[in-house]
Every structure is written in C-alpha cells, then in structure tokens.
C-alpha positions in Angstrom: -56.0 18.6 -21.9 -58.8 16.1 -21.2 -61.9 17.1 -19.4 -64.3 15.1 -17.2 -67.5 16.2 -15.4 -68.9 14.7 -12.3 -71.2 15.7 -9.5 -69.0 14.4 -6.6 -65.3 14.0 -6.8 -63.7 11.7 -4.2 -59.9 12.0 -4.0 -58.3 8.9 -2.6 -59.1 5.2 -2.3 -58.6 4.2 1.3 -61.3 3.5 3.8 -62.6 7.0 4.2 -62.6 7.7 0.4 -64.5 4.5 -0.5 -67.0 5.0 2.3 -67.6 8.6 1.1 -68.2 7.3 -2.5 -70.7 4.7 -1.3 -72.6 7.3 0.8 -72.6 9.8 -2.0 -74.1 7.3 -4.4 -76.6 6.1 -1.9 -77.7 9.7 -1.1 -77.9 10.7 -4.8 -78.4 7.6 -7.1 -78.6 9.8 -10.2 -75.4 11.7 -9.3 -72.1 10.8 -11.1 -69.6 9.9 -8.4 -66.0 9.7 -9.4 -63.1 8.3 -7.3 -59.6 9.5 -8.3 -56.6 7.8 -6.8 -52.8 7.7 -7.3 -52.8 3.9 -6.9 -55.3 1.1 -7.5 -58.5 0.7 -5.6 -58.2 -1.9 -3.0 -54.4 -2.2 -3.3 -53.1 1.2 -2.3 -53.4 3.5 0.7 -53.2 2.9 4.4 -56.5 0.9 4.9 -55.5 -1.6 2.3 -52.0 -2.2 3.6 -52.0 -1.5 7.3 -51.2 -4.3 9.8 -50.6 -4.6 13.5 -50.7 -7.5 15.9 -54.4 -7.1 16.4 -55.8 -4.1 14.6 -58.7 -2.4 16.2 -61.9 -0.7 15.1 -63.3 1.3 18.0 -67.0 1.3 18.6 -69.5 1.6 21.4 -72.0 -1.2 20.7 -75.3 -2.1 22.4 -73.3 -4.9 24.2 -70.4 -2.6 25.2 -69.9 -1.7 28.8 -71.1 0.1 30.7 -74.3 -0.3 28.7 -77.3 1.9 28.4 -78.4 4.5 25.8 -75.8 7.0 26.9 -72.8 4.7 26.8 -71.5 6.6 23.8 -70.9 9.6 26.1 -68.1 7.7 27.8 -66.5 7.1 24.4 -66.8 10.8 23.4 -65.3 11.7 26.8 -62.3 9.4 26.2 -61.7 10.9 22.7 -61.7 14.4 24.1 -59.8 13.6 27.3 -56.9 11.6 25.7 -56.7 14.2 23.0 -55.6 16.7 25.7 -58.9 18.7 25.3 -57.6 20.3 22.1 -59.9 18.4 19.7 -63.3 19.5 18.7 -65.8 18.2 21.3 -68.7 18.2 18.8 -66.7 16.0 16.4 -65.8 13.7 19.3 -69.5 13.3 20.0 -70.2 12.6 16.3 -67.6 9.9 16.3 -68.9 8.2 19.4 -72.6 8.4 18.4 -72.1 7.0 14.9 -69.5 4.3 15.6 -72.1 1.6 16.2 -73.8 2.3 12.9 -70.4 2.2 11.1 -69.7 -1.2 12.7 -73.1 -2.5 11.6 -72.5 -1.5 8.0 -69.2 -3.2 7.9 -70.6 -6.3 9.6 -73.4 -6.4 7.1 -70.9 -6.1 4.3 -69.0 -9.1 5.4 -66.1 -7.9 7.5 -65.3 -11.1 9.7 -65.2 -9.4 13.1 -64.2 -11.8 15.9 -67.1 -12.9 18.1 -67.6 -14.4 21.5 -69.2 -17.9 21.9 -72.6 -16.2 22.4 -72.3 -14.4 19.0 -71.7 -10.9 20.3 -68.7 -9.0 19.0 -65.5 -9.6 20.9 -64.0 -6.3 22.1 -60.9 -5.4 24.1 -59.5 -2.4 25.9 -57.0 -0.2 24.0 -54.9 2.7 25.2 -57.0 5.7 26.2 -60.2 3.8 26.8 -62.2 3.3 29.9 -64.0 0.2 28.5 -63.5 -2.6 26.0 -64.6 -1.1 22.7 -62.0 -2.4 20.2 -63.5 -4.7 17.6 -61.1 -6.7 15.3 -60.6 -9.5 12.9 -56.9 -9.9 13.7 -53.8 -8.4 12.1 -55.7 -7.7 8.9 -58.7 -5.7 10.2 -58.0 -2.7 8.0 -57.6 -4.8 4.9 -60.7 -6.7 5.6 -62.6 -3.4 5.8 -61.0 -2.1 2.6 -62.0 -5.3 0.7 -65.5 -5.1 2.0 -65.8 -1.5 0.8 -64.3 -2.4 -2.6 -67.0 -5.1 -3.1 -69.6 -2.4 -2.3 -68.0 0.0 -4.8 -68.0 -2.7 -7.5 -71.7 -3.3 -7.0 -72.6 0.4 -7.7 -72.2 2.6 -10.8 -69.3 4.5 -9.3 -66.6 5.7 -11.7 -62.9 5.0 -10.9 -59.9 7.0 -12.2 -56.8 5.1 -11.1 -53.1 5.9 -11.3 -54.1 9.5 -11.4 -52.8 12.2 -9.0 -55.2 15.0 -8.2 -52.7 17.9 -8.0 -54.7 21.1 -7.5 -58.2 22.2 -6.5 -59.9 24.6 -8.8 -62.0 27.4 -7.3 -64.8 29.2 -9.0 -65.2 33.0 -9.2 -67.3 33.0 -6.0 -64.6 31.0 -4.1 -66.3 27.6 -4.1 -64.4 24.6 -5.2 -65.5 23.7 -8.7 -63.2 20.7 -9.5 -59.6 19.7 -9.7 -56.6 19.3 -12.0 -55.3 15.7 -12.2 -52.3 14.1 -13.8 -52.0 10.5 -15.1 -49.0 9.1 -13.4 -48.1 6.8 -16.2 -48.4 9.2 -19.2 -48.2 12.6 -17.6 -51.5 13.5 -19.4 -53.5 16.2 -17.6 -57.3 16.1 -17.0 -59.5 18.9 -15.8 -62.3 17.4 -13.6 -65.3 19.6 -13.0 -67.3 18.8 -9.9 -70.0 20.3 -7.8 -68.4 19.0 -4.6 -65.1 17.5 -3.7 -64.2 15.2 -0.8 -60.5 15.0 0.1 -59.5 11.6 1.6 -55.9 11.2 0.6 -54.5 10.1 4.0 -51.5 11.5 5.9 -48.0 12.5 5.0 -46.0 9.6 6.4 -43.7 9.6 3.3 -42.2 12.9 4.5 -40.4 10.9 7.2 -37.7 8.3 6.6 -39.1 5.8 9.1 -42.8 5.3 9.0 -45.5 2.6 8.8 -47.2 4.2 5.8 -47.3 2.6 2.3 -45.6 4.4 -0.5 -47.2 7.6 -1.9 -48.6 9.0 1.4 -47.3 12.5 0.8 -49.9 14.7 2.3 -51.5 15.8 -1.0 -54.8 16.7 0.6 -53.2 18.9 3.2 -51.3 20.8 0.6 -54.1 21.2 -1.9 -56.6 22.3 0.7 -54.1 24.9 2.1 -53.4 26.3 -1.3 -57.2 26.6 -1.8 -57.6 28.6 1.4 -58.8 25.9 3.8 -57.8 26.1 7.4 -55.6 23.3 8.8 -55.6 22.3 12.5 -53.6 20.2 15.0 -50.9 19.2 12.4 -48.2 19.5 15.2 -49.7 16.3 16.7 -48.1 13.2 15.0 -48.2 9.8 16.6 -45.0 7.8 16.8 -44.7 4.1 17.7 -42.1 1.3 17.8 -42.4 -0.6 14.6 -40.6 -3.3 12.6 -38.1 -1.6 10.2 -38.4 -4.3 7.6 -42.2 -5.0 7.6 -43.6 -1.8 9.1 -45.6 -3.9 11.6 -46.7 -1.9 14.7 -45.0 -3.7 17.6 -47.8 -3.2 20.0 -50.1 -5.6 21.9 -48.9 -9.1 21.9 -45.5 -8.3 20.4 -44.6 -6.7 23.7 -46.8 -8.8 26.0 -44.9 -11.8 25.0 -42.1 -10.1 27.0 -39.1 -10.5 24.5 -35.6 -9.3 25.0 -34.8 -5.8 23.8 -31.1 -5.9 22.6 -28.8 -3.7 20.6 -26.5 -4.9 17.8 -23.9 -5.6 20.4 -26.2 -8.2 22.0 -26.7 -6.1 25.2 -30.0 -5.9 27.0 -30.0 -2.1 27.5 -33.3 -1.2 29.1 -31.8 -1.0 32.6 -29.6 1.8 31.5 -32.6 4.1 31.0 -34.5 3.2 34.2 -33.7 4.7 37.6 -30.5 3.1 39.0 -31.3 -0.1 40.9 -34.7 -0.8 39.2 -35.1 -4.6 39.4 -35.4 -6.4 36.1 -38.7 -7.8 37.2 -40.1 -4.3 37.2 -38.6 -3.5 33.8 -40.3 -6.6 32.4 -43.6 -5.5 33.9 -43.2 -2.2 32.1 -42.4 -4.1 28.9 -45.5 -6.1 29.2 -47.5 -2.9 29.9 -46.0 -1.3 26.7 -48.3 -3.7 24.8 -51.3 -1.5 25.8 -49.6 1.8 25.2 -48.9 2.3 21.5 -48.0 4.8 20.0 -45.8 6.4 22.6 -47.6 8.5 25.3 -45.8 10.6 27.9 -48.6 9.8 30.3 -47.7 6.1 30.4 -44.7 4.9 32.3 -43.8 2.6 29.4 -42.7 5.6 27.3 -39.2 5.1 28.8 -38.9 2.1 26.4 -39.5 4.4 23.4 -36.9 6.8 24.7 -34.4 4.0 25.3 -34.7 2.8 21.7 -34.3 6.3 20.4 -31.2 6.9 22.4 -29.6 3.6 21.4 -30.2 4.5 17.7 -28.9 8.0 18.2 -25.7 6.4 19.5 -25.4 4.5 16.3 -26.7 1.1 17.5 -29.5 -0.9 15.9 -32.2 -2.3 18.2 -34.0 -5.6 18.0 -36.8 -7.6 19.6 -35.4 -11.0 20.4 -37.9 -13.8 20.9 -35.4 -16.6 21.2 -34.7 -16.3 25.0 -36.2 -14.6 28.1 -35.0 -11.2 29.2 -32.9 -10.9 32.3 -35.0 -11.5 35.4 -37.9 -13.0 33.7 -39.9 -15.2 36.1 -43.6 -16.0 35.3 -44.2 -16.7 39.1 -43.6 -13.0 39.8 -45.4 -11.4 36.9 -47.7 -8.7 37.9 -51.3 -9.6 38.7 -52.4 -7.7 35.6 -50.1 -9.8 33.4 -51.2 -13.0 35.0 -54.9 -12.2 34.5 -54.4 -11.1 31.0 -52.7 -14.4 30.0 -55.1 -16.6 31.9 -58.5 -14.8 31.6 -58.1 -12.9 28.3 -55.9 -15.3 26.3 -56.8 -18.5 28.0 -53.2 -19.7 28.5 -51.1 -20.3 31.6 -47.8 -18.2 31.7 -46.5 -20.6 34.4 -46.6 -23.6 32.1 -42.9 -24.4 31.5 -43.3 -26.6 28.5 -45.6 -24.2 26.5 -44.6 -20.8 27.6 -40.9 -20.8 28.5 -39.7 -18.5 25.7 -41.0 -15.3 24.2 -41.6 -17.1 20.9 -43.7 -19.7 22.5 -45.7 -17.1 24.3 -46.2 -15.1 21.1 -47.3 -18.1 19.2 -49.8 -19.0 22.0 -51.3 -15.5 22.1 -51.0 -14.4 18.5 -49.9 -17.0 16.0 -51.1 -15.0 13.0 -48.6 -12.3 13.8 -45.8 -14.8 13.7 -47.0 -16.1 10.3 -47.5 -12.6 8.9 -43.9 -11.7 9.8 -42.5 -15.0 8.3 -44.3 -14.3 5.0 -42.5 -10.9 4.9 -39.0 -12.2 5.6 -38.8 -12.1 9.4 -38.9 -15.8 10.5 -39.0 -15.7 14.3 -39.3 -19.5 14.4 -36.0 -19.7 12.6 -34.4 -17.3 15.1 -34.6 -14.1 13.2 -34.4 -10.9 15.2 -37.0 -8.1 14.6 -35.3 -4.8 14.0 -37.1 -2.0 15.8 -37.4 1.8 15.4 -39.7 4.7 16.3 -41.9 5.2 13.3 -44.3 7.9 12.2 -47.8 6.3 12.6 -50.6 8.8 12.3 -51.3 12.4 11.7 -53.8 13.6 14.3 -54.6 16.9 12.6 -55.4 17.9 9.1 -57.9 20.0 7.1 -60.3 21.5 9.7 -63.8 20.1 9.4 -67.1 20.5 11.2 -69.9 18.0 12.0 -70.9 17.5 8.3 -67.4 17.0 7.1 -67.3 20.5 5.6 -64.1 22.5 5.5 -63.8 26.2 5.7 -64.0 26.4 1.9 -67.4 26.0 0.3 -67.8 22.9 -1.8 -64.8 21.1 -0.1 -65.1 18.3 2.4 -62.5 16.1 4.1 -62.5 12.7 5.8 -60.2 10.2 7.4 -56.6 11.2 8.1 -56.9 14.1 5.8 -59.4 15.7 8.1 -58.5 17.5 11.3 -60.3 18.4 14.5 -61.8 15.1 15.5 -58.6 14.0 17.3 -56.4 16.0 19.6 -52.8 15.3 20.7 -53.7 11.6 21.0 -56.6 9.2 20.4 -57.9 5.9 21.7 -56.5 2.9 19.8 -58.9 1.9 17.0 -60.4 5.3 16.6 -58.7 6.1 13.2 -60.3 3.2 11.4 -63.6 4.1 13.0 -63.2 7.7 12.0 -62.6 6.8 8.4 -66.0 5.1 8.3 -68.0 7.7 10.3 -66.7 10.9 8.6 -66.3 9.1 5.3 -70.0 8.4 5.3 -70.9 11.9 6.6 -68.7 13.7 4.1 -70.1 11.7 1.2 -73.7 12.4 2.2 -72.9 16.1 2.6 -71.1 16.3 -0.8 -74.1 14.6 -2.4 -76.6 16.9 -0.8 -74.6 19.9 -2.1 -74.3 18.5 -5.6 -78.1 17.8 -6.0 
C-alpha cells in the first residue's frame, strides 16, 4: 500500500472542492494541500458539466435591490423561508452575507458574468426570491466558474490526485479524522493518505436514481463516508426534482417553458387539459406553462406544479412526453397573454410576442429569447430547428441536505469539514434558484480556511 502525507485533504473536484483548495492554500501557504478526485479536475463533477437555459449564481450585490447595507437580510430571509424554516438560520445568514465576496472573487478570476449597458452585473429574479439576485453567463455559468477555479488551482502549488476514489475516512485514537483510504480507479492500487484536516466536497447522490441531471459518478460517497465516521447527517429527505431533457439532461426551466411550446405524449396528444380542473380554458393552461419557467424544480406552493404531476402520470401510464417547439399549443394567442408574460417578453427580453413574423412559433420565440440553448441542444443531438422533439421527464436535480455543518464548515466529527452539495443545513426543503452555485463558493472558501487553520 502506498502512503501520502498532506496537511489538508480535499475530496472532490467540483466548485466547492476547488474553492476549498484555493482558500486552504491562501490561508496556509506552507501547507501541503492535496485534491483527490474520482475524475479529472475541470472535467468531472456537477460544476464542470451542469447546464440549464440560463444558469444562476445567486448574490446580493451593492447594486441589488432593495439596496442598503442590510439588503443581505432579505436574501437570508428568502433562504430560510423557502426552505420551510427547517434549514439552519445561521447558515442562511452566512450564505447571504458572503455571496457578494464570492461573486467578486469569480469576477476577478475571469468568469464572464453578463452585464448591463452601464457595466453593473445583470441580475434576474429566480424562484423563491423577492428581488433580482441571479447573476449568470448563460447556459454555461457553472462550467465558466469551474474553469476559472481550475486556472487558479494551476497557478498554485496544490497537488492533484486524479482518477482516485477516496473510499474511507480514517479516525485517530482520539476520534479525530486523521486521513483517508483511497483507491486508484485504473489500477486498483490503494493509498493511505494521512492528513491533519479533511474537507468533503464530493457532491450529491444523483446516480442512485435512474433519471437525473447529474454526471456519472455522483454516488453520494461523502454522505456514506461521513456517516460511517460518525458524522451527523441532516435534511436528506429533501431532494429537488425538475422536468429535464432525457437525452441531454438539460433542466427545462426558464425560457424552455416561457417559449410556450406544446406538451405532447407519444400519441401526439396535448394532454395538459386532462390534469387541470374541468373546463379550464387553454389560455389559462398556457399562462401556467409560461409561469412554469420561473418555478423549477417542482414546488407544491406554485400552481405550475400541476405540469410536473401531469408529466409524471403520463409516464406512469406508459407514455413518453415531449416538448414540441414546431407549433403553438391549443389556444395560444399572444394578444391574450397575461400581463406578466407580455412585460417579460417586452421589457426583460426586448422582443414583441405579438410580432407574427418573428414570434409565431415556440421555436422562433425560443431562438429570440435564448438562442444559446437551441445551439447547445443541437450540439448534443436534439435539433429543434430540424423539428426534433425534446423528450421530457422528472429528474433528480439536487440534494438539499447532507453532512451537517456549522458556520465554519465544520461537521460533528473533529477534523472533518464539508462543503457544497455534500454539506447539509444551509438549505431546507427548497432553496432560491442559483443558491447552490453560490453555496459552493461561500462554504467552499470557509471550509478550506477552517481546515487550514486546524492544520497549522
């Protein structure tokens, strides 16, 4: 068996893990920081591979409404409120207070966040938020963050151990975590890694479910290792589920629904009316479909949850479900769109939904409001322009709970820290859209700093 020694061991290579490694090295320049990952840095994990129509990084910035030095408190309140008041209120405050600094780091490191003509960051409202806090680069926000972090990692003397699965945490006689046992996935060779502090940032357990938006290898290793080591887990019953592309794993939120496509089954039937109260006009159904764009993943509190339920029951009956951008749904009439939809198209996206030449099909509307999403799908084998249908299914999207942490990222086991989706307590039953990416950077940094302080 091989043996390695380090001061801080980071397990994982997604956004939280890399941010933890950077923070640990900055906090202790003389410390040996080792990143161990099952995949390759910058190519594996959720942050490197995730995509949605417009992926969000949630932050209360100096320019974010309502403004003022206490604006972050509205953010913290949103986190706690939408979580059903079962998250840790202290952690919600830590997230909200540190989000602006996390954004500033990423901005300084070259993440190309969208900006308004005056140069301030462009932000939009996501589900669960009172104000527009969602920063973005487009469909690839997460990947842009990952690549910026990889560049920072490469500029520092941080050691990488790739294609290596950390399989077990090793306690010392006094109950502290003193390292881990790792296995080379290519050769099966085992390595004993001795460490003064360990940060778990291995992501969620999406691979435990047949339909998910996770990349391969997300098997909940951090949860299992921490539990076997005696750490407390929290809120694991809360798992987010959202309608997603079966073939590409694209989250079908935002503009994918706001283009108001047809939802059909494999018999060609538009089935939504079967799941609304009898007599509901199709104009109302189309309004709910538009509203679905701002409520992803599914939330029982939002009326648009009926769409998720309808898709589920169609699939339970043995029928496949598709988004069809070739033709308008029954009853579509831009002249009777809700005021909210009209304002969104005109004021937010700068297009006129009543223009018959440019907006008369769902595909034209989607290309007008989010052309990159159309291109992204085409590159992955779903060519909407050629008339392809987008197969849809409810998919596992995010684990709200995890290894219980406190405000320094510390778990209930000495010497063990957690961050990102591996950690638990910062989210409750739900979270504002964009908070997961922000969480990876806030508690990634905090856990790395805390681990470095313990190792010195």
